[in-house]
N, C-alpha and C positions, 0 to 999 in steps of 0.2 A: 627457196622457202626460208623464212625466219621463224625460229621456234623459241619458246620460253618454257623452261622446265622448273616447276616449283613443287615443294612438298605440301601435302594436304593434311598432315597430322602434326605431331609435336617434334618433327625432325626425324632424322635417321631412317628415312623411308627407302633409301637406295637410289637417291638422285644421281650419285656419282656414276653408277653403272649405266643408267639411262642416258646421261649426258655423253658418256664415253662412246656409246653405241651410235648416237645421233651425230657425234662429232666426225664420224667417218665421212659423212657427206656434207660437212659444214666447213666453210673457209675460216670462220672466226668463232671462238668461244669466249663469252664474256661473263666474268664474275662481277655482279653489280651490288652486292650488299653483304653485311656481316663482317666477321673478322676471323681470327684464328681459333675462335670457339667452335667453328664448323669443322666437321671431319667427313670428307668424302673418300670412300674406298673404291679403288678400281683394280680389278684383277685381270692381268693380261698374261695368258699362258701360266707359267709357274711364278710370275712376279706379282706381288701385291703392293700397290701404291696407296699410302694413306696421305691424302692431300688436305691441307688446312687453309691455305690462302690461294694457291695456284688453281686456276680453272681445271676441271677434270679433263678437258681436252688436251692438256699439256703433255700427256703420255703419247699423243699421236704427233710424230715429228713434223708433219706437214701443216699443222694447225696453228694459226695465229691466236695467241692468248692475251686477253685484255682484262686488266683490273681497273675498274672505273671509280668515279668519285664517291660512290655510296659505300665503298669498302673502307674499313679501318685497318691499316697495314701495320703488322708487327714485323719490323725489319729482321729480327732474329729468326722468326718462323719462316719468313719469305726466303731468306738466304739459305737456310737449312733445306728448304724444299727444293730450291734450285740446285744445290749441291748434291742432294740425294738423287735427283733425276740424272744429274751429270755422271754420278758414279755408275749408273745403269746404262750409260751411253746415250742419254737423251738430253740434247742441248736446247736451251731456250734463247740462245743468242740470235738476235734478229727477228724473233717472233714473240717476244713478251713485251707488252706495253702496259705501263702503269700511269694512272692519272696523276697529273701534277696537283690536282685538287682533292685527292684522297687524303684522309687524316692519318697521322702516325701514332701508334700505340707505343708509349715510352715507359720506362721502369716505374715512374711515379703513378702511372695509371694502374699498374698491377698491384702496387702497394696499397693504393687507395681502395681498390676492389677487395683486397684481403682484409684490410682493417674494418671496412664497412660491414662485411659479412660476419666477421668475428664479433663486432659490436651488436649485431642483430640477434646473435645467439640462436635460440630455437625458432625465431621468426625470420631467419635468413631466407633469401630468395633462392639460393642454390646456384649461383653463377659458377662459371668454370674458372674464375680467378685469372682470367686472361687480360683483364684491363679494358674489356670492350665497352662496358657501360660508362666508366669514367671518361674514356676517350670520346664517345659520342656526346657525353655531357659537356665536355670542353668544346666540342664542335658547335653545339647549340649556344654555349656561352660566348663563343667567339674570341674573347680577350686572351685566353690562355691556350689557344689551339696551335698545333704544329701540323703543317701539311707536307706531303711528299715533296712538293716543289721547293720547300724551304731548304732541302738538302743541297740545292744548287748554290746557295749563298751561305757558306759556313760562318763567316764573321757575323752576319745578321742573325743567324740561328743561335750563335753563342750568346749574344745579348738577349735574345728572346728567351732562351732557356734559363738564363740567370734570373730573369724577372718571374718566370713561371715557377721555378723551383723555390724561390723565396716565398712565393704565395702558398705553394703546396706545403712547405714545411711549417708554416704558421697554422695551417689547418690540421696537419698531422699531430702537432704538439698540443693544440688547444682541444681537439675533439677526442684524440686517442692516446695522448701521452707518448707518442711514438718518436723514435729517433729521427734526426734529420737525414735527408739524402743529399748527395753532393752533385751540384750542377756540372762541375768539371768532369766528373766521371761519365755522366750521361753524354756530355758533349764529345768526349773522346770516342765513345761508342758510335755516336752519330757520324763522326768523321770516317770511321771504318765502314759504316753502313753506306755512306754516300758514295764511296769508291765502287761499290757493287751495284747500287740501285740507280744512280743518276743516269747511266746509259740507257735505261729502260723508260725514263720519264717522258711523257708527251701529253698533248691535249687529246684525251681519248674520245671526247665528244665529237670533236672535229674529225678524228679518224673514222669513227663509226658512221657518221653522216656521209663521208666520202665513200665509204664501203657500200653503203646503201645505194648511193647514186650509181655505183659501178655494178649493182646487182649481185653483190657478194651474198653468200648464204651465212647468216649469223645465228648462233645459238646462245641464248641468254640463260645463265645458270643461277638458280636461286640457292640460298643457304638456309639452314634450319627448316622450319615448316610454318604453314599458314597460321596454326594455332599459337605460335610464338610471336606473331606480329605485334609490334609495340602498340599500335592503335586498335587492331582488330582481333588480338589474341586474348589469352586468359590472364589478363593483367591482374596483379603485378608479376605473376610468374611467367614472364615473357623475355624475349631478347630485347636488345636496345635499338633495333632497326625494323623497317617494314619488310618482314620476311615472307609475306604472301605475294601473290602476283602483282598486287597494287604497288609494291616497292620498285618494280622494274623501271618504269619511266623516270622517276626521280633519281634512281641510283645510277643511271647511265646517260640520261639526256636523250633517250630515244622514245618517242610516243608509242603507246601500246597499240595504236592502230597500224603500226608498221610491222607488227608481229602477226604472222599468218596463222600460227597455232599455239595455244597455251596447253601444255601437257602437265597434268597433275600426277604426282607419284604417291602411292600408298603402299603400306604393307598389307598382307592378308589378315593382319590382326592389328593391334594398337600397342604402342609403347610410349613411355614418357620418362624423362630423366629429371631428377630433382623434385622440388616441392610443388604443391599445387593440387587442386581437385582433379580426380581422374575417375569418372563415374563407372567405367567398364573394367577397372583394374581387377585382376584375379590374383590376390595375395594368398595363393594356395598352391597345390600340386600342379594344377593346370598352368598357372603363371610361371612356375619354375620349369616345367616341361618346355614351354615356349622359349624361355630365356636361354636354357642350355642348348636346345636344338637349333635355335636361331642365332646363337652366339651374341646375345643381346647385352653387349658391354660397349661402352662408349669408345669411338675411334679416337677422340681427343683426350678424354679423361680416364677411360678404363672403368668408369662407374657402371655397376649393374643397372640396367634399365627396368623400370616397372612395366609389367606386361599385362595385357587384357584382351578381351574379345574385340572384333572389328566394330568400330563405332561409326555407323552410317550417318548419325546425326552430325557428328563433328566433320566428317569428310564432305557431306553434302553442303555444309556451310562454306568450306574452302572452295568447293566447286562454284558456288554462287558468287562469292565476293571476288573470285579471280576470273570469272567468265571462262572456266576451264572447258576446252573443247574435247579432250580425250584423257583417259587415265591409264597409267601403267601400274600394274599390281605386282609387287615384288614379294619374295619369301613365301609363295604358296606352298612350297615343299616343306616348310617348317611345320605345317599343320598335319602332315601325314602321320598316321598312327593314333589320332584322337577319334574316339568313337562317335562323338557328337560335337558340333560346333554351334556357337551362338553368335547371332548378329544383333547388335543393339539398333533397334528400329526407331526408338523414341525415348524420351525422358519423361519421368514423372517428377514434377516440381510443385511442392505444396499441394499435392492432391490433384494437380492438373497435368494432362498429357500434352507434350509439345514435341514437334519434330524439327524445330528451329533451334540451332545451337546458341546458348546464352554465353556470350563472351564477357562474362562478369563473374568475378571470383565468388561473390556471395551467393548468386543464384546457382552457379555450377556446383558449388559445394553441397547444395541441397538436392542435386539431381540424382535420381535413381534410374538406372538403365532398365528399359523394357525390351525383352529379347524375343527373337524367333530362333528356335532351335532346329538345326538341320543335320542330317547324317554326315559323318565324316568318311574317311577312307584310310586304308592300311597300306596301299601300294607306295613303293618308292617312285617318285615322279621326276627325279633329278635328271634323267636322261631322255625324257619325253621332248620331242621336237615340234609336235603339232598339237594344237589345242584339242582337236577332236579325238586325240589318242589319250587324253587324260582320263582318269576314272570318271564315270558319269557323275558321281557325287561332287567331285572337284569342279567339273564344268557347271553343275547346277549352283554351286556355292558362288562362283564368279558371276553367273547370270543374275542371281538373286540380289547380290550387292549392287550390280548395275542398276537394277530397278530402284533400289533405295536411294542411291546417290544421284540418279537422273543424269548419268553421263556414261558414255561407252568405255568399257575397259578394252583397249586395243592391243595392249602388250601385257604378257604374263611372264614373270621370272620364277624359275624353279631351282635356282642355285646362284652362286656369286659370280660365275664366269660369264664372259660375253656370250659364249655359245649356249648358255643355259637360259635363253630368252626366246620367247615365241611371239610372233605377231598374229593377231586374229584378222 
């Protein structure tokens, strides 16, 4: 079986845990999009792993891990991730493959990201300042892009960086009055990075198609969430890649028809980080309760997440555009203790009711959530192992959401550990 796991909300749904569990029966785990702005948390026993570029399957010593062409690679973050796993006795030697065609995030990308956000002031997008957007922009622009394969030829890379940095410095000075950056310093860092990264470089598209021909089981791991998709998300408050299921084929060169099951991941409520319209947001005691109980602070940035009720309109949109076969619901335990729960079943926009998500900033900012209220539960459910042993109200809550999103919820999470997951 080949699986693809994607988030169906604004990211942070718990994809890392779902991927880690599925990786037990997968030969290969593939990260196909995004960059170090993603943060996947995996908890194994007493160990907590915060992964930003490495596939979540990397904590399983037998799994081959692949970073494909759709990812933008920050060498500092990648090497730190490799070393952190190494300190815990987990080696990636011989089982990490990095696409020669993936693009490289360099210091001038991060500087450009920061300068642009500062210049936008109160209109800023709310990026993680990790240089992701500027790197993807250079990818599209082509002339000033650096790819992982360039680390193989350092003399050629040195000349390329000189040209790129000269161009960047003109922009920084003209637009922002910022100080110049030094191409030589960046090149020296690249020389060090090359020593660590070059042994992992390969043609990942060729590797994956050979693996498919050999009937290997492949797990494709998405980053961020469907509502942050560059083309189909809440633009302009989105990421810089196709983070829905639609990004998988382009991000790794494997057609969607070769994936047996697309699995969408959701929280039992909704969160969002940064700016942008959020119709179900609860900027009140309920939102704060969810934030604290669910530890809703960014894995990558530490920023507090905005919290709200479950948005069935948004999730059903992710289900539709991704042709999602089944859904995994995480964080159900976070809602324990709330007397009543609300499910956003539709929006009201300009006096009209709609149940189809408007991926348009202007329309979404005018949306008012229309809710169904259902009873909550008080019981601690973190040790429940079987769905039928959950409180009746918790079971009914899951089933009601299933009806609204028109997809089966086959997995339910009641805590951060692998063992705190039940299959229906």
